[in-house]
C-alpha positions as a printed NumPy array, in Angstrom:
array([[ 50.695,  55.323,  78.908],
       [ 49.199,  54.743,  82.296],
       [ 49.478,  51.712,  84.531],
       [ 46.654,  50.105,  86.446],
       [ 47.601,  48.51 ,  89.749],
       [ 45.383,  46.274,  91.872],
       [ 46.33 ,  45.777,  95.509],
       [ 45.052,  43.048,  97.784],
       [ 45.097,  43.369, 101.534],
       [ 45.87 ,  46.431, 103.625],
       [ 48.237,  48.963, 102.149],
       [ 49.479,  52.388, 103.158],
       [ 51.248,  54.076, 100.267],
       [ 51.388,  57.144,  98.077],
       [ 51.329,  56.891,  94.31 ],
       [ 52.575,  59.952,  92.453],
       [ 52.235,  60.798,  88.794],
       [ 55.479,  62.697,  88.203],
       [ 55.196,  63.702,  84.583],
       [ 54.253,  67.001,  83.123],
       [ 55.508,  69.969,  81.182],
       [ 57.642,  71.109,  84.12 ],
       [ 59.01 ,  67.663,  85.031],
       [ 60.333,  66.026,  81.848],
       [ 63.091,  64.115,  83.653],
       [ 61.324,  60.761,  83.526],
       [ 60.796,  61.141,  79.762],
       [ 64.527,  61.76 ,  79.304],
       [ 65.249,  58.612,  81.301],
       [ 62.788,  56.664,  79.117],
       [ 64.431,  57.942,  75.936],
       [ 67.866,  57.021,  77.321],
       [ 66.594,  53.502,  78.077],
       [ 65.185,  53.154,  74.563],
       [ 68.512,  54.221,  73.074],
       [ 70.531,  51.993,  75.441],
       [ 68.367,  48.949,  74.661],
       [ 68.429,  49.637,  70.934],
       [ 64.641,  49.587,  70.626],
       [ 63.476,  50.623,  67.169],
       [ 60.38 ,  50.359,  65.029],
       [ 61.395,  48.765,  61.759],
       [ 58.091,  49.271,  59.981],
       [ 57.088,  52.717,  58.744],
       [ 53.404,  53.506,  58.766],
       [ 51.898,  53.907,  55.268],
       [ 51.025,  57.573,  55.824],
       [ 54.693,  58.29 ,  56.644],
       [ 56.206,  56.351,  53.756],
       [ 56.391,  59.321,  51.373],
       [ 59.105,  61.945,  51.203],
       [ 56.792,  64.888,  51.961],
       [ 57.054,  66.903,  55.152],
       [ 53.26 ,  66.916,  55.532],
       [ 52.086,  63.566,  54.141],
       [ 48.585,  63.577,  52.68 ],
       [ 47.915,  67.274,  53.341],
       [ 44.835,  67.235,  51.126],
       [ 43.423,  64.263,  53.008],
       [ 44.065,  65.988,  56.344],
       [ 42.23 ,  69.119,  55.16 ],
       [ 39.288,  67.017,  53.975],
       [ 39.053,  65.255,  57.351],
       [ 39.181,  68.577,  59.183],
       [ 36.423,  70.008,  56.974],
       [ 34.288,  66.922,  57.632],
       [ 34.842,  67.261,  61.392],
       [ 33.913,  70.952,  61.371],
       [ 30.77 ,  70.314,  59.337],
       [ 29.77 ,  67.511,  61.716],
       [ 30.137,  69.84 ,  64.707],
       [ 28.053,  72.597,  63.106]])
């Protein structure tokens, strides 16, 4: 997620985006905060409700075929 910030008046600052494949530290801090605060999602999405590793594999293949045919 990104954050939009609107400043009013004169301002001299640097804003850095410190996240990437080689700087995962902020993600670890976020995950630690989520665990510390006990944040959970109680509701499973319908496509994840089954016990399969790849839910709705046939549907995924059909969507991919439709996307490829639309591109061609």
